[in-house]
PDB file of N, CA, C and O in Angstrom:
ATOM      1  N   UNK A   1       0.839  -1.157   0.000  1.00  0.00           N
ATOM      2  CA  UNK A   1       0.000   0.000   0.000  1.00  0.00           C
ATOM      3  C   UNK A   1       0.896   1.236   0.000  1.00  0.00           C
ATOM      4  O   UNK A   1       1.738   1.407   0.882  1.00  0.00           O
ATOM      5  N   UNK A   2       0.708   2.072  -0.976  1.00  0.00           N
ATOM      6  CA  UNK A   2       1.582   3.232  -1.138  1.00  0.00           C
ATOM      7  C   UNK A   2       1.436   4.253  -0.014  1.00  0.00           C
ATOM      8  O   UNK A   2       2.434   4.771   0.487  1.00  0.00           O
ATOM      9  N   UNK A   3       0.203   4.543   0.383  1.00  0.00           N
ATOM     10  CA  UNK A   3      -0.061   5.509   1.449  1.00  0.00           C
ATOM     11  C   UNK A   3      -0.822   4.825   2.579  1.00  0.00           C
ATOM     12  O   UNK A   3      -2.044   4.693   2.501  1.00  0.00           O
ATOM     13  N   UNK A   4      -0.125   4.388   3.629  1.00  0.00           N
ATOM     14  CA  UNK A   4      -0.809   3.660   4.699  1.00  0.00           C
ATOM     15  C   UNK A   4      -1.684   4.573   5.544  1.00  0.00           C
ATOM     16  O   UNK A   4      -1.219   5.605   6.029  1.00  0.00           O
ATOM     17  N   UNK A   5      -2.943   4.203   5.723  1.00  0.00           N
ATOM     18  CA  UNK A   5      -3.861   4.950   6.564  1.00  0.00           C
ATOM     19  C   UNK A   5      -3.970   4.330   7.951  1.00  0.00           C
ATOM     20  O   UNK A   5      -4.571   4.926   8.845  1.00  0.00           O
ATOM     21  N   UNK A   6      -3.403   3.153   8.144  1.00  0.00           N
ATOM     22  CA  UNK A   6      -3.452   2.457   9.419  1.00  0.00           C
ATOM     23  C   UNK A   6      -2.036   2.189   9.909  1.00  0.00           C
ATOM     24  O   UNK A   6      -1.157   1.830   9.126  1.00  0.00           O
ATOM     25  N   UNK A   7      -1.821   2.365  11.204  1.00  0.00           N
ATOM     26  CA  UNK A   7      -0.529   2.050  11.802  1.00  0.00           C
ATOM     27  C   UNK A   7      -0.499   0.567  12.168  1.00  0.00           C
ATOM     28  O   UNK A   7      -1.545  -0.056  12.351  1.00  0.00           O
ATOM     29  N   UNK A   8       0.690   0.018  12.271  1.00  0.00           N
ATOM     30  CA  UNK A   8       0.824  -1.380  12.649  1.00  0.00           C
ATOM     31  C   UNK A   8       0.950  -1.554  14.159  1.00  0.00           C
ATOM     32  O   UNK A   8       0.727  -2.646  14.681  1.00  0.00           O
ATOM     33  N   UNK A   9       1.305  -0.486  14.858  1.00  0.00           N
ATOM     34  CA  UNK A   9       1.399  -0.549  16.312  1.00  0.00           C
ATOM     35  C   UNK A   9       0.624   0.616  16.919  1.00  0.00           C
ATOM     36  O   UNK A   9       0.427   1.633  16.254  1.00  0.00           O
ATOM     37  N   UNK A  10       0.187   0.486  18.154  1.00  0.00           N
ATOM     38  CA  UNK A  10      -0.685   1.466  18.782  1.00  0.00           C
ATOM     39  C   UNK A  10       0.004   2.766  19.144  1.00  0.00           C
ATOM     40  O   UNK A  10      -0.668   3.795  19.221  1.00  0.00           O
ATOM     41  N   UNK A  11       1.272   2.776  19.364  1.00  0.00           N
ATOM     42  CA  UNK A  11       1.955   3.986  19.822  1.00  0.00           C
ATOM     43  C   UNK A  11       2.482   4.856  18.682  1.00  0.00           C
ATOM     44  O   UNK A  11       3.284   5.758  18.925  1.00  0.00           O
ATOM     45  N   UNK A  12       2.055   4.608  17.459  1.00  0.00           N
ATOM     46  CA  UNK A  12       2.517   5.375  16.302  1.00  0.00           C
ATOM     47  C   UNK A  12       1.867   6.759  16.311  1.00  0.00           C
ATOM     48  O   UNK A  12       0.648   6.869  16.171  1.00  0.00           O
ATOM     49  N   UNK A  13       2.669   7.816  16.474  1.00  0.00           N
ATOM     50  CA  UNK A  13       2.128   9.177  16.521  1.00  0.00           C
ATOM     51  C   UNK A  13       2.721  10.069  15.433  1.00  0.00           C
ATOM     52  O   UNK A  13       2.666  11.294  15.550  1.00  0.00           O
ATOM     53  N   UNK A  14       3.283   9.486  14.386  1.00  0.00           N
ATOM     54  CA  UNK A  14       3.922  10.265  13.333  1.00  0.00           C
ATOM     55  C   UNK A  14       2.898  10.768  12.316  1.00  0.00           C
ATOM     56  O   UNK A  14       2.007  10.026  11.903  1.00  0.00           O
ATOM     57  N   UNK A  15       3.031  12.026  11.919  1.00  0.00           N
ATOM     58  CA  UNK A  15       2.156  12.620  10.914  1.00  0.00           C
ATOM     59  C   UNK A  15       2.566  12.119   9.539  1.00  0.00           C
ATOM     60  O   UNK A  15       3.753  12.049   9.218  1.00  0.00           O
ATOM     61  N   UNK A  16       1.568  11.770   8.728  1.00  0.00           N
ATOM     62  CA  UNK A  16       1.819  11.285   7.365  1.00  0.00           C
ATOM     63  C   UNK A  16       1.243  12.264   6.354  1.00  0.00           C
ATOM     64  O   UNK A  16       0.164  12.816   6.568  1.00  0.00           O
ATOM     65  N   UNK A  17       1.947  12.479   5.269  1.00  0.00           N
ATOM     66  CA  UNK A  17       1.474  13.332   4.188  1.00  0.00           C
ATOM     67  C   UNK A  17       1.441  12.521   2.907  1.00  0.00           C
ATOM     68  O   UNK A  17       2.461  11.979   2.481  1.00  0.00           O
ATOM     69  N   UNK A  18       0.276  12.439   2.296  1.00  0.00           N
ATOM     70  CA  UNK A  18       0.085  11.705   1.051  1.00  0.00           C
ATOM     71  C   UNK A  18      -0.182  12.743  -0.038  1.00  0.00           C
ATOM     72  O   UNK A  18      -1.155  13.492   0.047  1.00  0.00           O
ATOM     73  N   UNK A  19       0.663  12.791  -1.045  1.00  0.00           N
ATOM     74  CA  UNK A  19       0.564  13.824  -2.068  1.00  0.00           C
ATOM     75  C   UNK A  19       0.268  13.213  -3.433  1.00  0.00           C
ATOM     76  O   UNK A  19       0.933  12.276  -3.873  1.00  0.00           O
ATOM     77  N   UNK A  20      -0.736  13.763  -4.083  1.00  0.00           N
ATOM     78  CA  UNK A  20      -1.083  13.414  -5.453  1.00  0.00           C
ATOM     79  C   UNK A  20      -0.964  14.673  -6.297  1.00  0.00           C
ATOM     80  O   UNK A  20      -0.447  15.681  -5.815  1.00  0.00           O
ATOM     81  N   UNK A  21      -1.414  14.646  -7.511  1.00  0.00           N
ATOM     82  CA  UNK A  21      -1.249  15.766  -8.438  1.00  0.00           C
ATOM     83  C   UNK A  21      -1.700  17.092  -7.819  1.00  0.00           C
ATOM     84  O   UNK A  21      -0.876  17.992  -7.654  1.00  0.00           O
ATOM     85  N   UNK A  22      -2.963  17.237  -7.478  1.00  0.00           N
ATOM     86  CA  UNK A  22      -3.483  18.487  -6.933  1.00  0.00           C
ATOM     87  C   UNK A  22      -4.044  18.330  -5.524  1.00  0.00           C
ATOM     88  O   UNK A  22      -4.750  19.215  -5.042  1.00  0.00           O
ATOM     89  N   UNK A  23      -3.744  17.229  -4.865  1.00  0.00           N
ATOM     90  CA  UNK A  23      -4.339  16.941  -3.562  1.00  0.00           C
ATOM     91  C   UNK A  23      -3.273  16.506  -2.569  1.00  0.00           C
ATOM     92  O   UNK A  23      -2.380  15.725  -2.897  1.00  0.00           O
ATOM     93  N   UNK A  24      -3.379  17.018  -1.364  1.00  0.00           N
ATOM     94  CA  UNK A  24      -2.502  16.591  -0.272  1.00  0.00           C
ATOM     95  C   UNK A  24      -3.397  16.163   0.885  1.00  0.00           C
ATOM     96  O   UNK A  24      -4.267  16.918   1.320  1.00  0.00           O
ATOM     97  N   UNK A  25      -3.177  14.953   1.378  1.00  0.00           N
ATOM     98  CA  UNK A  25      -3.905  14.445   2.537  1.00  0.00           C
ATOM     99  C   UNK A  25      -2.921  14.369   3.691  1.00  0.00           C
ATOM    100  O   UNK A  25      -1.862  13.752   3.571  1.00  0.00           O
ATOM    101  N   UNK A  26      -3.271  14.995   4.808  1.00  0.00           N
ATOM    102  CA  UNK A  26      -2.426  14.975   5.994  1.00  0.00           C
ATOM    103  C   UNK A  26      -3.132  14.166   7.069  1.00  0.00           C
ATOM    104  O   UNK A  26      -4.255  14.483   7.461  1.00  0.00           O
ATOM    105  N   UNK A  27      -2.471  13.128   7.540  1.00  0.00           N
ATOM    106  CA  UNK A  27      -2.993  12.300   8.629  1.00  0.00           C
ATOM    107  C   UNK A  27      -2.198  12.651   9.872  1.00  0.00           C
ATOM    108  O   UNK A  27      -1.040  12.259  10.014  1.00  0.00           O
ATOM    109  N   UNK A  28      -2.834  13.399  10.779  1.00  0.00           N
ATOM    110  CA  UNK A  28      -2.162  13.851  11.987  1.00  0.00           C
ATOM    111  C   UNK A  28      -2.810  13.185  13.198  1.00  0.00           C
ATOM    112  O   UNK A  28      -3.875  13.618  13.638  1.00  0.00           O
ATOM    113  N   UNK A  29      -2.195  12.153  13.737  1.00  0.00           N
ATOM    114  CA  UNK A  29      -2.787  11.446  14.868  1.00  0.00           C
ATOM    115  C   UNK A  29      -2.754  12.275  16.141  1.00  0.00           C
ATOM    116  O   UNK A  29      -1.922  13.169  16.294  1.00  0.00           O
ATOM    117  N   UNK A  30      -3.650  11.974  17.035  1.00  0.00           N
ATOM    118  CA  UNK A  30      -3.716  12.596  18.348  1.00  0.00           C
ATOM    119  C   UNK A  30      -2.537  12.096  19.176  1.00  0.00           C
ATOM    120  O   UNK A  30      -2.242  10.901  19.170  1.00  0.00           O
ATOM    121  N   UNK A  31      -1.869  12.983  19.880  1.00  0.00           N
ATOM    122  CA  UNK A  31      -0.686  12.593  20.661  1.00  0.00           C
ATOM    123  C   UNK A  31      -1.035  11.610  21.779  1.00  0.00           C
ATOM    124  O   UNK A  31      -0.213  10.773  22.152  1.00  0.00           O
ATOM    125  N   UNK A  32      -2.239  11.712  22.306  1.00  0.00           N
ATOM    126  CA  UNK A  32      -2.638  10.821  23.390  1.00  0.00           C
ATOM    127  C   UNK A  32      -3.020   9.433  22.888  1.00  0.00           C
ATOM    128  O   UNK A  32      -2.637   8.432  23.492  1.00  0.00           O
ATOM    129  N   UNK A  33      -3.766   9.363  21.797  1.00  0.00           N
ATOM    130  CA  UNK A  33      -4.296   8.088  21.317  1.00  0.00           C
ATOM    131  C   UNK A  33      -3.491   7.483  20.174  1.00  0.00           C
ATOM    132  O   UNK A  33      -3.531   6.268  19.982  1.00  0.00           O
ATOM    133  N   UNK A  34      -2.773   8.280  19.421  1.00  0.00           N
ATOM    134  CA  UNK A  34      -1.981   7.773  18.318  1.00  0.00           C
ATOM    135  C   UNK A  34      -2.807   7.581  17.051  1.00  0.00           C
ATOM    136  O   UNK A  34      -3.955   8.018  16.967  1.00  0.00           O
ATOM    137  N   UNK A  35      -2.214   6.933  16.092  1.00  0.00           N
ATOM    138  CA  UNK A  35      -2.819   6.704  14.779  1.00  0.00           C
ATOM    139  C   UNK A  35      -3.814   5.549  14.837  1.00  0.00           C
ATOM    140  O   UNK A  35      -3.706   4.669  15.691  1.00  0.00           O
ATOM    141  N   UNK A  36      -4.763   5.558  13.940  1.00  0.00           N
ATOM    142  CA  UNK A  36      -5.695   4.437  13.821  1.00  0.00           C
ATOM    143  C   UNK A  36      -4.888   3.194  13.437  1.00  0.00           C
ATOM    144  O   UNK A  36      -4.047   3.249  12.540  1.00  0.00           O
ATOM    145  N   UNK A  37      -5.145   2.081  14.115  1.00  0.00           N
ATOM    146  CA  UNK A  37      -4.400   0.855  13.827  1.00  0.00           C
ATOM    147  C   UNK A  37      -5.241  -0.092  12.973  1.00  0.00           C
ATOM    148  O   UNK A  37      -6.424   0.144  12.727  1.00  0.00           O
ATOM    149  N   UNK A  38      -4.603  -1.155  12.537  1.00  0.00           N
ATOM    150  CA  UNK A  38      -5.311  -2.145  11.740  1.00  0.00           C
ATOM    151  C   UNK A  38      -6.429  -2.803  12.548  1.00  0.00           C
ATOM    152  O   UNK A  38      -7.356  -3.372  11.972  1.00  0.00           O
ATOM    153  N   UNK A  39      -6.349  -2.729  13.875  1.00  0.00           N
ATOM    154  CA  UNK A  39      -7.390  -3.302  14.727  1.00  0.00           C
ATOM    155  C   UNK A  39      -8.640  -2.425  14.774  1.00  0.00           C
ATOM    156  O   UNK A  39      -9.711  -2.892  15.159  1.00  0.00           O
ATOM    157  N   UNK A  40      -8.508  -1.152  14.382  1.00  0.00           N
ATOM    158  CA  UNK A  40      -9.619  -0.206  14.360  1.00  0.00           C
ATOM    159  C   UNK A  40     -10.274  -0.114  12.979  1.00  0.00           C
ATOM    160  O   UNK A  40     -11.218   0.654  12.794  1.00  0.00           O
ATOM    161  N   UNK A  41      -9.795  -0.869  12.038  1.00  0.00           N
ATOM    162  CA  UNK A  41     -10.221  -0.758  10.647  1.00  0.00           C
ATOM    163  C   UNK A  41     -11.732  -0.929  10.460  1.00  0.00           C
ATOM    164  O   UNK A  41     -12.341  -0.171   9.705  1.00  0.00           O
ATOM    165  N   UNK A  42     -12.340  -1.893  11.121  1.00  0.00           N
ATOM    166  CA  UNK A  42     -13.774  -2.129  10.958  1.00  0.00           C
ATOM    167  C   UNK A  42     -14.604  -0.921  11.384  1.00  0.00           C
ATOM    168  O   UNK A  42     -15.545  -0.531  10.693  1.00  0.00           O
ATOM    169  N   UNK A  43     -14.250  -0.331  12.525  1.00  0.00           N
ATOM    170  CA  UNK A  43     -14.981   0.846  13.003  1.00  0.00           C
ATOM    171  C   UNK A  43     -14.789   2.028  12.069  1.00  0.00           C
ATOM    172  O   UNK A  43     -15.725   2.786  11.818  1.00  0.00           O
ATOM    173  N   UNK A  44     -13.585   2.182  11.558  1.00  0.00           N
ATOM    174  CA  UNK A  44     -13.273   3.279  10.636  1.00  0.00           C
ATOM    175  C   UNK A  44     -14.057   3.133   9.334  1.00  0.00           C
ATOM    176  O   UNK A  44     -14.623   4.107   8.838  1.00  0.00           O
ATOM    177  N   UNK A  45     -14.092   1.950   8.792  1.00  0.00           N
ATOM    178  CA  UNK A  45     -14.836   1.694   7.552  1.00  0.00           C
ATOM    179  C   UNK A  45     -16.332   1.888   7.772  1.00  0.00           C
ATOM    180  O   UNK A  45     -17.021   2.412   6.897  1.00  0.00           O
ATOM    181  N   UNK A  46     -16.842   1.472   8.928  1.00  0.00           N
ATOM    182  CA  UNK A  46     -18.257   1.668   9.235  1.00  0.00           C
ATOM    183  C   UNK A  46     -18.590   3.155   9.278  1.00  0.00           C
ATOM    184  O   UNK A  46     -19.595   3.581   8.709  1.00  0.00           O
ATOM    185  N   UNK A  47     -17.750   3.952   9.951  1.00  0.00           N
ATOM    186  CA  UNK A  47     -17.992   5.394  10.042  1.00  0.00           C
ATOM    187  C   UNK A  47     -17.984   6.038   8.658  1.00  0.00           C
ATOM    188  O   UNK A  47     -18.821   6.893   8.369  1.00  0.00           O
ATOM    189  N   UNK A  48     -17.060   5.643   7.815  1.00  0.00           N
ATOM    190  CA  UNK A  48     -17.000   6.186   6.452  1.00  0.00           C
ATOM    191  C   UNK A  48     -18.253   5.804   5.668  1.00  0.00           C
ATOM    192  O   UNK A  48     -18.786   6.621   4.917  1.00  0.00           O
ATOM    193  N   UNK A  49     -18.722   4.580   5.834  1.00  0.00           N
ATOM    194  CA  UNK A  49     -19.924   4.161   5.099  1.00  0.00           C
ATOM    195  C   UNK A  49     -21.153   4.946   5.554  1.00  0.00           C
ATOM    196  O   UNK A  49     -22.021   5.259   4.739  1.00  0.00           O
ATOM    197  N   UNK A  50     -21.236   5.267   6.846  1.00  0.00           N
ATOM    198  CA  UNK A  50     -22.351   6.082   7.345  1.00  0.00           C
ATOM    199  C   UNK A  50     -22.271   7.512   6.797  1.00  0.00           C
ATOM    200  O   UNK A  50     -23.300   8.099   6.462  1.00  0.00           O
ATOM    201  N   UNK A  51     -21.087   8.068   6.705  1.00  0.00           N
ATOM    202  CA  UNK A  51     -20.923   9.406   6.131  1.00  0.00           C
ATOM    203  C   UNK A  51     -21.276   9.403   4.647  1.00  0.00           C
ATOM    204  O   UNK A  51     -21.924  10.330   4.161  1.00  0.00           O
ATOM    205  N   UNK A  52     -20.855   8.371   3.927  1.00  0.00           N
ATOM    206  CA  UNK A  52     -21.184   8.275   2.504  1.00  0.00           C
ATOM    207  C   UNK A  52     -22.684   8.111   2.310  1.00  0.00           C
ATOM    208  O   UNK A  52     -23.242   8.646   1.353  1.00  0.00           O
ATOM    209  N   UNK A  53     -23.338   7.388   3.193  1.00  0.00           N
ATOM    210  CA  UNK A  53     -24.790   7.232   3.129  1.00  0.00           C
ATOM    211  C   UNK A  53     -25.483   8.597   3.283  1.00  0.00           C
ATOM    212  O   UNK A  53     -26.463   8.879   2.593  1.00  0.00           O
ATOM    213  N   UNK A  54     -24.972   9.431   4.185  1.00  0.00           N
ATOM    214  CA  UNK A  54     -25.529  10.776   4.348  1.00  0.00           C
ATOM    215  C   UNK A  54     -25.344  11.608   3.088  1.00  0.00           C
ATOM    216  O   UNK A  54     -26.245  12.344   2.689  1.00  0.00           O
ATOM    217  N   UNK A  55     -24.186  11.493   2.465  1.00  0.00           N
ATOM    218  CA  UNK A  55     -23.930  12.218   1.215  1.00  0.00           C
ATOM    219  C   UNK A  55     -24.888  11.754   0.134  1.00  0.00           C
ATOM    220  O   UNK A  55     -25.465  12.576  -0.578  1.00  0.00           O
ATOM    221  N   UNK A  56     -25.064  10.448   0.003  1.00  0.00           N
ATOM    222  CA  UNK A  56     -25.945   9.899  -1.032  1.00  0.00           C
ATOM    223  C   UNK A  56     -27.399  10.301  -0.829  1.00  0.00           C
ATOM    224  O   UNK A  56     -28.152  10.427  -1.795  1.00  0.00           O
ATOM    225  N   UNK A  57     -27.801  10.507   0.441  1.00  0.00           N
ATOM    226  CA  UNK A  57     -29.177  10.894   0.753  1.00  0.00           C
ATOM    227  C   UNK A  57     -29.347  12.410   0.883  1.00  0.00           C
ATOM    228  O   UNK A  57     -30.386  12.886   1.340  1.00  0.00           O
ATOM    229  N   UNK A  58     -28.317  13.164   0.477  1.00  0.00           N
ATOM    230  CA  UNK A  58     -28.340  14.630   0.508  1.00  0.00           C
ATOM    231  C   UNK A  58     -28.645  15.160   1.902  1.00  0.00           C
ATOM    232  O   UNK A  58     -29.412  16.109   2.060  1.00  0.00           O
ATOM    233  N   UNK A  59     -28.043  14.545   2.902  1.00  0.00           N
ATOM    234  CA  UNK A  59     -28.217  14.966   4.284  1.00  0.00           C
ATOM    235  C   UNK A  59     -26.982  15.737   4.746  1.00  0.00           C
ATOM    236  O   UNK A  59     -25.913  15.641   4.143  1.00  0.00           O
ATOM    237  N   UNK A  60     -27.147  16.491   5.810  1.00  0.00           N
ATOM    238  CA  UNK A  60     -26.053  17.248   6.385  1.00  0.00           C
ATOM    239  C   UNK A  60     -25.007  16.296   6.975  1.00  0.00           C
ATOM    240  O   UNK A  60     -25.356  15.337   7.664  1.00  0.00           O
ATOM    241  N   UNK A  61     -23.740  16.560   6.707  1.00  0.00           N
ATOM    242  CA  UNK A  61     -22.659  15.742   7.247  1.00  0.00           C
ATOM    243  C   UNK A  61     -22.328  16.249   8.647  1.00  0.00           C
ATOM    244  O   UNK A  61     -22.080  17.440   8.834  1.00  0.00           O
ATOM    245  N   UNK A  62     -22.324  15.357   9.622  1.00  0.00           N
ATOM    246  CA  UNK A  62     -22.059  15.722  11.008  1.00  0.00           C
ATOM    247  C   UNK A  62     -20.691  15.193  11.438  1.00  0.00           C
ATOM    248  O   UNK A  62     -20.164  14.255  10.839  1.00  0.00           O
ATOM    249  N   UNK A  63     -20.129  15.792  12.465  1.00  0.00           N
ATOM    250  CA  UNK A  63     -18.818  15.380  12.968  1.00  0.00           C
ATOM    251  C   UNK A  63     -18.896  14.130  13.844  1.00  0.00           C
ATOM    252  O   UNK A  63     -17.875  13.491  14.099  1.00  0.00           O
ATOM    253  N   UNK A  64     -20.082  13.781  14.301  1.00  0.00           N
ATOM    254  CA  UNK A  64     -20.276  12.618  15.160  1.00  0.00           C
ATOM    255  C   UNK A  64     -21.120  11.579  14.436  1.00  0.00           C
ATOM    256  O   UNK A  64     -22.161  11.902  13.863  1.00  0.00           O
ATOM    257  N   UNK A  65     -20.668  10.335  14.466  1.00  0.00           N
ATOM    258  CA  UNK A  65     -21.411   9.236  13.851  1.00  0.00           C
ATOM    259  C   UNK A  65     -22.013   8.408  14.974  1.00  0.00           C
ATOM    260  O   UNK A  65     -21.294   7.878  15.821  1.00  0.00           O
ATOM    261  N   UNK A  66     -23.339   8.298  14.974  1.00  0.00           N
ATOM    262  CA  UNK A  66     -24.037   7.493  15.979  1.00  0.00           C
ATOM    263  C   UNK A  66     -24.328   6.116  15.395  1.00  0.00           C
ATOM    264  O   UNK A  66     -24.633   5.988  14.210  1.00  0.00           O
ATOM    265  N   UNK A  67     -24.233   5.094  16.227  1.00  0.00           N
ATOM    266  CA  UNK A  67     -24.493   3.749  15.741  1.00  0.00           C
ATOM    267  C   UNK A  67     -25.081   2.899  16.848  1.00  0.00           C
ATOM    268  O   UNK A  67     -24.985   3.225  18.031  1.00  0.00           O
ATOM    269  N   UNK A  68     -25.682   1.818  16.441  1.00  0.00           N
ATOM    270  CA  UNK A  68     -26.165   0.825  17.394  1.00  0.00           C
ATOM    271  C   UNK A  68     -25.294  -0.425  17.250  1.00  0.00           C
ATOM    272  O   UNK A  68     -24.759  -0.681  16.171  1.00  0.00           O
ATOM    273  N   UNK A  69     -25.150  -1.194  18.311  1.00  0.00           N
ATOM    274  CA  UNK A  69     -24.371  -2.431  18.189  1.00  0.00           C
ATOM    275  C   UNK A  69     -24.915  -3.355  17.098  1.00  0.00           C
ATOM    276  O   UNK A  69     -24.149  -4.037  16.418  1.00  0.00           O
ATOM    277  N   UNK A  70     -26.245  -3.372  16.937  1.00  0.00           N
ATOM    278  CA  UNK A  70     -26.847  -4.226  15.921  1.00  0.00           C
ATOM    279  C   UNK A  70     -26.358  -3.837  14.520  1.00  0.00           C
ATOM    280  O   UNK A  70     -26.000  -4.702  13.721  1.00  0.00           O
ATOM    281  N   UNK A  71     -26.345  -2.544  14.233  1.00  0.00           N
ATOM    282  CA  UNK A  71     -25.876  -2.075  12.919  1.00  0.00           C
ATOM    283  C   UNK A  71     -24.403  -2.383  12.700  1.00  0.00           C
ATOM    284  O   UNK A  71     -23.997  -2.792  11.612  1.00  0.00           O
ATOM    285  N   UNK A  72     -23.611  -2.183  13.739  1.00  0.00           N
ATOM    286  CA  UNK A  72     -22.169  -2.352  13.591  1.00  0.00           C
ATOM    287  C   UNK A  72     -21.761  -3.809  13.432  1.00  0.00           C
ATOM    288  O   UNK A  72     -20.942  -4.145  12.576  1.00  0.00           O
ATOM    289  N   UNK A  73     -22.342  -4.678  14.267  1.00  0.00           N
ATOM    290  CA  UNK A  73     -21.941  -6.078  14.224  1.00  0.00           C
ATOM    291  C   UNK A  73     -22.705  -6.850  13.190  1.00  0.00           C
ATOM    292  O   UNK A  73     -22.484  -8.050  13.027  1.00  0.00           O
TER     293      UNK A  73
END
């Protein structure tokens, strides 16, 4: 994977910059919690799918994603 979005260990706090032609993505982890790890991947993908669902339904995008255990699992 050219631009890793997940860390392999929990204490990874290094900022990553992914650069394409006209786009720069900066992944800046929280100093207390660190970068998202491969163990957090399912929750991260679920949150992205909920945000994309809001976009597809022309709804307002919110900073907080609410979920139920039934939906997630």
